[in-house]
N, C-alpha and C positions, 0 to 999 in steps of 0.2 A: 420121807421123810427128811432127808439133806435140803432141801427146796426148803421146806417149813421150816428149819432149824434158817437156815439162811434169812428168812424173810421175817422171824422173829428178830432175829441179832442185828436186822435193819431197823425194825420199828423202835425197838431199845435204843440203837445209836440215835434214831430221829427225836426222838422222844428226849435223850438225853441234851440234843443239840438244843432246840426248842426252850427247853428247862436252863441251858447256859446263857441264853440271849434275854431271861427276863431276872431282871433285878429289882427292888425296891430303891427308889431314892431314899439314901438314908437321911432320916431326920423328918421326912414330910411326911406330912398331914393324911390322915385316910389310905386311900387308894391309889399311891400315883406312884409311878412307875415310868423308868425312859426307855430307850433302846439306842443305840449305837451303832445301830447295824444299816448300813444303806441298801436300798430297796429299789426294785425296779417297777413300778404300779403295772407295765405294759405288757409284763410276762404274766402267762395265763399259770395258775397254782396248781400243778401236778401233784399232788400231796396222796402218797401211799394208802392211806389207809380211809376207812370209808365212813367215818362220820369224823365230827370236830371234837368229840368228847378225847382228847389225850392226857390219860392220868401220868403227867410229867414227873409224878411223887412214887414210881413204881422202883425207877431204875437210877441209880446214880453213877456220876462218874470214876472209877477209880480214885482213890486220893485226895478225894473232894469231899473238906467236913459237910453233914447232910444239912448242917443249920445254915449253910450257904446258899443254899441251892430252894428257891421260892417255888411252888405252884401256882404260879398266877392266876392263870383259872379256874381255879377252887375257890380263891380268897377273892373274886369280885361278886359282888351282893345286890347289883343295882336291878336283875329281874326277879329278884324276891322280893325287895322294898314296895311300901305301897304307894299309890299314885303323888299323894300327899305330903311325903315323906320323901319320896324323889325327888321332888319343885322343893323339899324346903333343903335338900341337900346341896340344887345348884344354885340358890336363890332364885327360882322360875315361876311362873303359875301355869296352870295349864289351859289357860286362856290369855291371858296377855303375853307372855313368853319373858324372854330375859327385858331386862333396859340398856341402852344404848351404852349407859358406864362401864355395866358388868361387862356387857360383852367386847370391849377396848381391853380391861382388866383381865381374862380371861382370855384374849389372844395373847397380849403381853406377856402372862402367864407360860400360856401352852404352846404358845408359834403357832404359826397356819395351818391349815387342814391339808396340808401334801405330806405323801410320803417319798423321801428321797430316792432319788436313782441310783442303782446298783452302777458303781465304781466299773464302768469296763477294767481286761483283762488284758493291759497292755501288751506285758511279757508274750501270752497264747498268741496276741494280734500281731508281735511284732515277728514270732516263730514262724506264723502262717506266712504273711507277706515274704519273708525273707528266704522259707523254703517251700512254698506252695507253687505247683505250677512248674512251669518250663524252670524255673530256679532250681530244683534239687538236681535238676543232672547238669546244671551249669557251675553249680559246685566243686561236681567233681572236674569239669576242665580246669575248675580255677584252681584244683589241688594237682591234676597233671602238669599244669603249666609251671607251679613253683617246684616240683618235683624237677622238669625238665631244666631250669634254671639252675635248682640245687637239690642233692649232690650229683644229677645224672649229668649235669652240663661244666662240672668240675673237670678239668684246674681254669677251664677258660668261659664261665657260665658268659650265656646269651643274653641280654638285658632286654633284647625283644621278648622272651617268655616270660619274665617278671614285669613288662608292660603289659602283655597281653593278659595275665592274673590280676595284677590290677583294674585293669580298662573291663574287665568281665564283673569284677567286685564290682566295678561303678554301675553297669548295667544293670545287677541284679538291687545294687539299692534305687537305682532309677524306677526297675518297675514297683519294689515296695513302697516309693514314696507315692509313687498313680494311685496303689492300691488301699493308701494310708488314708490320699486326698481324696478318691474316691466315698471311703467311708464316711470319713467327717464331711464331707459336700452334702453327700446323702443324706444323713441324720439330720443336719441343720438345714437343709430344705423341707424332711419331714417334718422337722422340730416344730418349722417356723408354719408351716400349717393346721399341724395338730394343735398349735397357741388360739388357731381360729375357730375350734371346735368348742362351743358351749360347753363346763360343763358347771348348770346353775342347779339351783333349789329353792325351793319356797317356805319361807321363815315368818314367822310372827315373833313381832320384837314391838314393846309396848302399845301391844293389842293391833298392829298395822300387820295385813298381810303384803309382803316383800318378794321379790325374786330378786337373789343375791348369788354369787360367785360362791360356789362349794367350798373355794379353799378360802372363802371367810366366816366359815362357820365357826362359832364355840362353843365351847362345852357348856350346855346348858338349854341350849337355842331348844326353840318350839320348830319341828321340822314338817312339814305336811311333803306325804307322800304317796304319788299315784301311779296307775299303771302305766307303765313306760320307762321308769323314773329308773335310775342307778341312783342306789343307796350311798348317800356322801359322807355317812362315819357310822361308827357304831349309835344305832338307836335304839331308845330303852321305848317301845312301844306304851302306850296311854291310851287311846281309842283307836278301832278299826271296824272296817264293814264287814260282814259276814264272810266274804267271799275273798278277802286281803291272804296273797300267796306270794313267795319268794323263791326265787330262782338261785340257790347256793351254789351252783356248779362250778364256778369261778373259783371256790374255796373244798368243795368235797370233790368235786367230780362227778358229782350223780345227778342226771337228768330230773329226777323228782324233786317236784315242786316241793315248799316247805311251806304250812299253813300257819298263816300268824294268827295271835291270839293276845290280851290282855295279860290276862294271868296266866303263871308258870308254877309247876311242880317240879319243874328240873332242876337238879341241885347245880347242874354245869352250865354257867353264862352260854356257851357254846351252843349249846342243845335247847335254849329256851327259846320258844315259840314267840316271845312278848319281845324277842332282841332282832335289830335287824342291823346285820354286820355290813361294812363297809364294801364297797364293790359289788356287791350282791345286787340284783334284779329283780323290781317290783312286778312281777308277772298278769297280776288282777287284782283288782278292789283298791282300797286307798286306805293309808293311815296318817295318824298324827303321833309324833315323839318325841323325845328330850335326848337329846344327844349327851352322850353318856363320854367318847372316849374321842378324840380327832388325832388324824397324822400318823406320827409313827406311833404310839401309842393304842393303835385299833388293833385286833385280832390279824388283820390282813397286813400291817405295816409291821407287826410283830413275827410274822410267820413266812414273810413271803422271800426271807433271805434264803431259808430252806430250800427253794423250791424255783432258785435261777439256774440251775443245772438242763433245763429244757435242752436239746439240743435242736438247732435249727433244721429243717429241712430243706434239702438243697432247692434251688428253684429250678423251672425249666431253662430259665438260660444258661443258669451255671452248671447245668449238667450237660447242655449242649457243648460249652465250652470244654467239659472236662472230659467229654468224649471225642474232640478234636487235640486236646493236650495228648490224650492217653494212645491216640493213632501215633502222633508224629513223634512222641518220646518211642514208641514201639518201633517203628521204621529206622531210628536213630540210631540204637542199640543196634539194630539188626546192622546196617552199617557198617558202623563202626568196630562190631563183631567182624565184619568180612572181611574189612583191612586188618587188623590184628590177626585174622587167621591166614590170610594170602601172604603177611609180612612171616608166619613164625614158619610155613610150608613153602618159600618160594624164595621170597624175597631176601630173608634171611640169611638165605646159603646161595642163592643162583647171584642175588646182587648185593654183596654183603658190603660194599661201599657205596651202595647207592642211599642208602635209609638206616639212620644207625636207629638206638632206641634211643635217644631222645627225640629225634627226627622222627621216627614212626608215631612215638606218644603224641609227638605236636599234629603229625600227618589225622591221628585218633580223635583227638580232641578240636581238632581242623573240620573235623567231618560234623562231629556233634555239633559245632558253632555254625557250620554252615544249615545244616537241615533245619535247627527250630529257629525259625520265623518270632526272635526274641520280642519284636516289635507289637505280636497282637496281643498278648494282655494290657499294654499300655494302653492299644487304639483302643480295645473292649472298656477298657475301666475309663477311659475320656469320652466313649459314647453314651454307657450307661448314665453318666454326669451329666451329658448333655441331654437324654430322656429326659432324667430326672428335674433338672431346669422346666422342661418343654411343659412338662406334667404339671408345676406350679402355676406356669403360665396359664395356662386351660382350665385351672383350678379343678386337678383331679389328685386325689389325695391316696396313694398305694400303700399300703400297711407294706409292702415290698415290691422292688422293682419287677420281678416276674409278673406279676398281676396284671402291668399293662401288656404285658406280650401272651399272657394268657389270654386277654380279650381278641386276641387275632385267630385264635382257635375257637371262640365261641360259635354253637350254633344256633342254639334255642336263646332265647331270651324273655322270662318269665318275668313280667312286671307287674306290683301294685298299682290300685287304682287311684285311691284317693291319696293326696300330697306328694304323689310321685309324678305318675301322668295326670294330676288337674295341680292346682294351688293350692288345697287347701284351704282357700278362701271363702267359706261356705257362704250362703247368705240364701232369705228364703225369699224363695219366687211367688208360693201359690200358699192357701190355707184355706180349710174346708169343712166341712163338714158332710155326712152319711147323703144327705139330700138339699146340700149347699157347697159352692164353693166362688173363691175368690181370689183374684193377686193380691200380693201385698197390700199394695195401696187402698185395693177395696177394702183389706179386712180395716186395716187401718181407720178408713172414713167411715165406716159401718162399727167398728168400735166407740170411734168419738160422738157419732151419734144417735146410739144406745139408748133408750128408754125404758127397756124392759125391767131394768133392776137388775140385781145380785147375780138372781139366779136364771139370766138368760142363757141363751146356748154359749153367744160371743166371748161374754164375761167368762162365762163358766172353763173353753177355753183359754182365754187368757191365764186365768188362775193356775190348770193343770200345765199349762207351757212355764211359768214363773216356776212354779213348785218341784213339777219335775225335769231336777237343771243339777247337772255337775260343777258348772262353770261360773267362775266366780269371776268380776275388775279386779285389775290390781289395785291396790292402795293406792300406788306412787303416780297413777293416771288415772286417779278418778276426778282431775278436776277439768282435763282434755275434754275436748266434744267426743260425743257417745263415739264416733266412728274411727275415732283418734286413741280410743285406750286400749292398754293390754289388756287379753284376759287369761287366767289359767286354768287351762280346762281344753278338751278336745276342741275341735273343729266344728261339728256339729252343734253340739253343746253350746260353743261360742257364739254361732250364730242365730239360735235361736232365743239366746241372753237377749245379742243387741235390739232383734224383733222384739221381743216383747217389752225391754227396755223406751223402744221408741212409739208405741203403742199404748202405754197405759202407765199406771204407778205402782209398777212392779215391787218398789218396796215396801209398801203398804201393805202388797198381798200378801209378803213371805213376812214381815210383823206380825196379821191374823192369821197365820194358819204356821206353828212352830214345827218343825222337823224332829223325827225321835229317830228314826229310822232310816236307812239307805243301801239300798243293794245296785253299785255302780254298773253301767253299760261296760259288759265284755263281749271277744269276738263270740265264742262260743255260745253265748245266751242269746244273743242280741237284743238285749230288752235293758232299760234299767227302772228300778222301784225308788217311791219315797213313800213315805210314811209322816201324816202329819195329824198334829190336835186340831180337833175341831175350832179350837179357840185360844187365843194366846193365853188364858189364865186356866185351860182345864190341868188338872192333874193326873199325870200319866201313869201313876199307881193305879186311878180307879178303871173299873172296867167299861169304860165307856169306847162310845163308837168314833173311829179313826179312818181319816179320810186315807185310802192309798192311790195313789196315782202312777201309771205306768207308762213309757214310754219305749217302741221298740219298733221292729221289721214289720209290716203289716201281715205277712206269711205266717211269722213263728203267732202273734197276738190275737190273731184274727179266729182260730178255733178256741180260744178260750172267752169268746165274746159273747150273749146273751142280751145286751140289748145294746141301743144307743142312743145317744141325747140329738133332739133333733131341732135342726133350725129353721125349721118352719111352723112346730109347734110350741117349741121351745118347753119339750116334757121328754118324758122317756120313753122310746118305742120298743118293742120286741124285734131283733135284729135277725127279721126273720130270711131267708132267701133273695126276696127282693131287693132288701137291703142291702145284703152280703154283695150281691151283682151289681149295687152300686158304687159299694166301696173298690172292687174290684176293677170296675170300669175305670175309677180315676185316678186308680193304683196306674194302671196298666197307660193310662195315657199321658198323666206326667211323666211317668218312667221312660216310655220312648222319647220324651222329649230331654233326658238325659236327668230327669230330676230323682233324686233321692228321695225315697217316699216316709217318713215318719206317720207311725200312728200311736194317738194318744190317749188312753183308759185310765177307767178309774172304778172304784168301787168303796163302800162303805164296810168297816170289820172291825167287831171286837176282838182284840186279841186274847187268850186265853194263857197266856205266859207273861210272867215280868218283863218288862222291856228291858235291854239289858243283859239277860243271861243267853247262853246257848240256846236253850229249848224255843224262846222267842224267836232268835235268826231264824231255827231251823221253819218253826211257825209261818213265818211270813215267807219265808222262802218257796213255802208249799203253796197256801192257802190265797195268798198275794196276786196268786194270777187265774183267780179261777171268778167265775160270774162276772166278767168285767163288763162294761158300760163305755163302748166308744162314745169321746168325748168330742173327737176331732183329727185330721190327718193333716200335716205341716208336708209342702215340697220344699224342700234345698238344692240350689244347685251349685255346684262347686265346678267353675269351666275349665278346662283343658290348660295347660302349660300351654303359649304359645308356641314353644318349642317342639311341641311333642308329636305333631302330627308328620315334622320335617324328619324328627328323629327318628321316628317311627318308619319311614320312607328313605332313611340312609342306610339302617339297620337290615330294611329286606334286601336295598341295593347289593349290602355287604356280602347277602348269602346266608344271612340269619334271620329266623323264625320270631317272629315276635308275638307273645301273647300275653294276653291280659289275665291275673288271678285276684280274685277280690271276695271281698265278704259281700258287697254290692248286692241288690236284685239282679237279676237275670236281664229283664228289660231295660235298666237304668245303664248297666254294665256296655251291656252290647250298642246300644244309644251310644255313648261316651265312645265305643271303641269302632263305631262308622266314625263320628266326627274327627279321627285323629288318623284313620286310615288303617287302623288292626283289623276291620273287617272290610273289606274292599269290593264283596261280590254284590249284586242287587239282587240276588236271591235270598231267599227266607233263609238262617243260616239252619244247617241242619244240628238234628237233637239226636240224646239218646236213641229215640227209635232206628234213628237213620245207622248209628255203629252197629245195633243189633242184627240190621237188616244185612249189612256188609261183611259180620261174622259168618254168616252162614254160606255166604261166596266166597267165603275168604279158601285162597287154595291150599289143600295139604301140607304141600312144603314149606320149608322157611322163608318168610318175605325178604327180601332185599331192605340193604340197608337204605335207610331216608336220609340219607346225608346227599345223597342224588335227588335233586327235585324234580328228576325224571318220575322216580319211586315214590311220591306225594302226590294226595290226595288233593286236587285245587279246588278245593271248597274254604266254608267256614263252618265252625262246628261252636256252639255255645253247649256248654255244660253245666249243671247246678250240681253241690254239696249232696244234693241228695241221690242225683244220680252217677256221684262218685262212690258214694256207699255198697250200689250192687255191681262194682265194675271187678272184673275177672283180670287176668292175662290176656284172655281172648280180645275182651274190651280193649285194653288199653294198644294193643298193637295195630288197633283198627285207629283209636284217638291220637295216636301219635303220630301218625301217618299224613295228617290236616295241615294244610298250609297258614289255615287262620284259625284259631281258637281261642274264646271268652271262657275261663272257667268262673262260674259268680257263685255268694251264698258260700265258699268254701272256709272251712275253720283252717286253724294253722296245724292241725296234723292231715288236711289233706292236702295243704299246699305244700309240704313235706311228701307227700307220697306223690305228686305232681312229677316235684323233683325229679325223687329216684326213679319215676314209673321213664322217663323220658330220658336218662341217664346210664340205664339198665339197656335203652335201645341206640346206643353207640353217639349218643348226643354230648357235649361239651356242653354246660349249661348255666347261665347265668341268671339271676335274680336280685330283683332290684325294688326296694321297698323301705318302708320308712316307721315302721308301726314295731309293735312288741308282737305282736301278731306274726310279725314276717319273722321274728327270728331264726324258728327251725330250718327253714326255706332257706335264709341265707347263710346259715354254718355247714348245711348239707351242700350246696350247689359247688359248681366248681370255681364259681368267682360269684362271692356275695358284693353287692351295689348299695350302699343306702345312700341316701340324701342325705346332708345337713342339717336340715331342717326338720327332721325327725326326730325319734327318740334314742335315748343313750344305748338301751337296748340292742334296736338296728344297726347303729354303727359297731357297736360291739362285737355283735355277730359278723357285720362283712370285713370282705376282703380289700375293699374300694370305696372311698368317700367322695362323693361328689358334692365338690364345695362351690358352685355355682349352678348354673341351667343344666338343667337334665341332660341337653342336646351335648354336655362333655362326655357322656359314654362313647358320642362317635368320635370324637377325639382320641378316648382314649382306644379304640379299634383302629383308627390312623395311625399311633404311636406303635401300638404293637405290633402291626404287619410292617411300618418304616424302618422303625428298631432293626428288626429279623433281617432287612431285606438290605439296609447300609452295612447291616454289621457278614452280611455275605459278600458284600463289594470290596469292603474293606480289607478282608481274609482272603478274597481272590486277587486283588493286589498286592501284597503282599506274599506272598507264596511263589510266583515264577520269578522275581529278581534274590528276594530274599528265602528263598529256599531250594528250589529246581536248578536254578545258574549258579548254586555258589558250593552244591553236593558233586556238582558234577567235575568240577576243578581237581577236587580230591579222589575224585576216581579215575579219574585221567593221567595223575599224578602216580596214584598206587599200583594201577594194572598195566597202564601202556607207558610209561616214563619216563613223559614229558614231563619238562620243569612246572614246578607248580605254578598254574594261571591267576591265582588268584589268592591272598593271604588271608591268616585271618582274620586278622586285625582291620583288613578293610570289608570281609566278608561282616563284622559286626557295625561294622561303619554305615555300611547297605544297610541293615536290620533296624538298628534302633535310630538312628539320623538320617539319612537321605531317602527311607524310604517311608518314613513315620512319618515327616511333615509333610508330603505330597496325601498319605494316606488316609491325614487326618481331615483334609478339606473333603474327603465323600462323606465324613459325618453330618454334614453340613447340606448333603443332598436332600431335594426335597422329592415328591414321588414322580417316580416315573412316569406314571400315570395314574387314575384314582384306584389307590389301592380298594376301594368299598368294591368295586370291578370280581376282586378276585373271591373265589370262596374261601372259607374257613381254613387257615393250615390245618393240615390232620398231624398232631405232634407224635402222633403213632409212630408216622413215616415219613416226614418234611423235615429232615433234619437239619441244622444249622449249614453243615458241611457235610456233601454228599460227593455218590462219583461225579457229578455232573461240574459239580464245581472240581473237582481233583483234575479229570480231563482238560477244562479251560485254563484251569493256572498250570498244571504242568506240562499234557499232551501239546496245548498247542500255542498259548502267548509264551508260557516256561521254555519250547523246545525253541521258537523261533529265537527267544533272545538269548538262550545258551550259546546255540549253533552261530549266533552272529557275535555276540562275545569273543568264541572260540576263534573264529572266524580272522576279528581285529586284534588278536592276540597272535595269531601265529602271521597275516601282514604285517603288523610292525615288527618280527622277528624279521622276515622274509626284508623289510624295504631295509632295516636299520643295520642289521647284522651279518643281510645276506645268507639266512640258515635257513633253508628250505623245509618247509613240512615234514617231509622224509624222513631230513634228519635228526627235528625232535624226538619222532613216536621212536620206542623203544632206546633214549637214549640213555636212561637209567643213571648208573653211577658215574656212565663217562662225562655227562654235560658238567657234573661236579668235580671234574679231573685236576689234580691243582696245575699238571702241567697246561691247562687250556682246551680248547675244542674247536674244533672249527676254523681253526686259526685265529680264534680268541684268546685271550688272556683268562684266567679264573676271574681275578675283579672285574673286566671287562664283561661277563656272563652271569657274573651277580647282577651289575647294572641293568643288562637288559632284562633278566629277568624280575626286576624291580621292577623297572618302568612296563615293562609288558603285562606284570599284574597291575599296574594304574591302570594302565590302556584300559583292560579287560573290568578295570572296575567302573571309570567312566564310561564305555559303553551301555553298560547294565543301568546307571544310573539317567541317562537320555534318554535310552529306550525306553527307561517308564514314563517317561512324557505321554509317550502312545500309548503305553498301557493305561495309565489315568486316566486320559481322556474316552478312552472303549470302553474301561470297566463303568463308569457314571451308569450306563443304561445297557440293560440286557438284550433287549430287543427293535429297540429304536436306532436310527440312524442320529450319527452325532448333526447333522443337517435338521432332522427334526427335534433335535432338543439339545441346542448347544447350550455352553455355560453364560452366553450374554444375554441372552433376549428373556423378558422378563418372566417368565413363564417359569424356565429352569435356572433362573440366575444364581451362577455358584462363579465368586470370581476366587475364591480361596485356591483351586489347585492351580493359579499360577501363580501366588503367591508360595505356596509349597511346590512348585517344580522350580522358582528362583530360589528359592532358599536350599534345596538341595544344591544346587550348582552351586552355589557360594561355600555350602561344606565340601563337596569335591574337591575346587578349588582349593578350602583350606589345607584339607587331607593332604594332597600332594604336593601344594607350593610352598608349604612352611618348611623352614629347614630343620629344626627342631622335632618334627616329627617324621621327616625323611631320616634322619640317624637313629632314632630310637626307635622306628617302627618299621626301616626299611623301605619308604615309598620313597618315590622317585618323580620330578618332573614330566609331564606328558606332552607328547611333540603337538601344536597348535593345531594340524592338521585332524589330528586324532581327537580334537575337541569338535568338527565338525562335522564329521563323516559320520558318525552315528544320530547326527537330524534327521538323514534320510530315512536310516533306517528304524527310528523311532516313528517316522510317517509311515512306513512301512506297516508295521504293527497295526495303526491305527485303520491303514486299508486292509488289512489281511482281515481284523476282526468285523470289521463293516462290511466287506463280502461275505463273510459266516450270517450277519445279518440280516442282510439283504436275500440269503438262503433260504435261511428260517423263516422269514416272513412270506416269502415267494409261494414256500412248499411248506406249510405249518405242517403237516402231516410227513412228510418226510426224513428220512434218518437224520438230517442235521437237529431238525426241528427235536426230535424225541432226547435225544442226547444232551440237548441244549439248556445250558445250566438259568 
């Protein structure tokens, strides 16, 4: 009961909030409203109620007068008025649309058809930038250093503590600035690419049909909607096909489609079936409507402000970075606690003069500063920013940066054929009849020379192809040559339209047979139907015979055919088994050549019901496909994209299985699949029967994962939608193991089932497509990839949009793997000096009583300056080897930072650098102070004795320690040069992949090393810094001695790599990163 009560209170609050947003414009005539809220159209609208019928008048805000609150939705009446009155209200007509003068006036009054973007929450972002990640624990260090300065430092506060606190604040601000820059830079790049995505609609203005940008729509515009379109504004429908459907999931969250119609009995504007709401999608059919609301005045514009609280799911890269941050912070806290505990348990009593409270806190914070690689967030930010720029260069638009990295994990790509693997530039290659076939050119010649009259087979064919067509030429390009005209409609209808216009007088045919009804093609039925009057003067109300033409897939329509029109005898013949065999033989022949085969049929029919009624639509849908006469067949070719074959080949090389999932005929799909390399076997592909046979031979125990190529069936398989209907779990267990698969004649639901089946069997699935029928699969896939030339619905559902050629997806896979590899190299470079070699001086000081070998200031300089400059050069690294030869990354097991990298960074390179840096520190003391190493260990408070130590005054000892710390610092800086050159390659020798030759050229490490040296000189030689941060000049020889040590780091790692390459199955190879 409590949960129900809470839910009810939430709904009351939501409804009240909506009501508060909707206010009438004072003094405005009619239903004019404004909305001052800023909204983000890119955010999915997660509304908490199941429908859009929001009874906002039920509840009032306390203290707000009832007359001030207007139920906006209940006052809208556009859905209830007649079409004539609606057109009168907006000064438009149902056939001509608006005049251009009225369009300009309406846009000036109402503004552009856009929804204002939500203003970013800058305060929350700043809090995230300043206190997220490592910054949270660095703020603790800031507070402690301030406390050590005052009051704990009184009466003689140390300015060094104050300077360190300020320096760490500067580091935090730098990290926050880089994070803010990354957000700004990434969003700028994404927005620049988003601007390239066309958002267009088709309107009728002054009687001319044209395509315009959706932002230029005006109230009163006459808009044509077809399957795949996103509705560009709130539109009252005035004409619809019988099967028009809308997907309102973006508003309601429900997947069930809404049927559209002309009439409405609903009281609510939002529930009316004759209203198409902005942002929803046309999933079936077509419609015409009048724009009634635009921009911020639309339903989406008014309610989207309430839905901008959707939490963003962390990306895979973010999860990996947070995992790394948690591990480092956890280790840092443990080390800091260990120093605090040993001070409380031992040093505070046994060596009270060695470490005072401020010194202890300073050591604890030094441990924090030492172990945290402060440069990592900056390096990661810059790496991701660079990748965003590279994505733009290869024309890839990810909706988040993680989508590119996710591509590196993909094991299966399910690709649509038409428009994705092919160019979606259909052209008619063949035309014919049951008993006669022609090439396209032969058909033109025969039609031009035909003398048999209007009832000849070839003229009837031309008439059927002209009339049963849903495409039209854009009026703006009507004066251009035929091949250059823009077409409104799908590629198949467009190809047939160009063909019939080129072979005969198509406009005269249309004028002689006016259309009275149409059922558009859709991916479920796979046919299109048009109904026409026998003459242009026929009265539609009379019960006279009308002509019905049907066009669609042969295997769908042939069962309904009872006769055919013969090209030999020019009359109707029975469609017997012989004729059926001839037709099927022609279909198979053309399909094997990669042609899409379309069957044209017709019949005469006298409808019982009146045209325009729902009963009429139901009658024609049922009776229109009975007793059909075959008119002819068309063969259309959609050539593969030039880059498709290489793309498939590269994906295969990357360990990714590439499948075709299409609605086309099986033989056509298989032919195209062979052309582009999806099917590579010479033998006939397996079928359902072969799958069934293997089920009987399947072992009873669980089958091994098919991520391993050795566990797959190295054959090809072709399945059709009718086969998938029979599939059980056992069928899928076998089918998903095939190396090469073509799924043909599939419905959108079956495409979705295919994705789910592969995901269920430990596959990471990418789906590529461009049509509205691909949208369910695009949404369900681990990563949906749409082509920019595709439908709005597909791009809305996808996670990534290819703005250029299809082979951009290969570039995405490369980038996904490269960003992961380079981030590993960046972190492997930063950890040895910026973490491991910094924490040991603090531990040696606290546990062994040695003078502190490295100050907190120098630790920060290493992390944020001397290490950061060279590591950024690693971002520019090219592929160490062809990353497409790697198997897809298993994101459940292969982490960004793993035990192998920790071993390399800490126990190998880090240990070498730490030992050498300490050796240089002790060598300096022996050479210049003549204090042997044995005297420095367990010195504790003796070294800080005011009376001196080992024949040196206290002032001399402070100077020796300061200089020794700078020697340690310089040693690490220079030794990191060797690490920089070695970490560029995980396995290859520097002689195989040096930074000079063109293949792996990257000169930035040299500039980074020089910059690090300049910073080191600046820090140790500038007098002001020496006074403030207790640094000191380093003797000349200690600038040169580390050079062979840096070379030793490089040589040691070269030896490791050599052993790994020589013994690929040895112990070193197994633990190598």
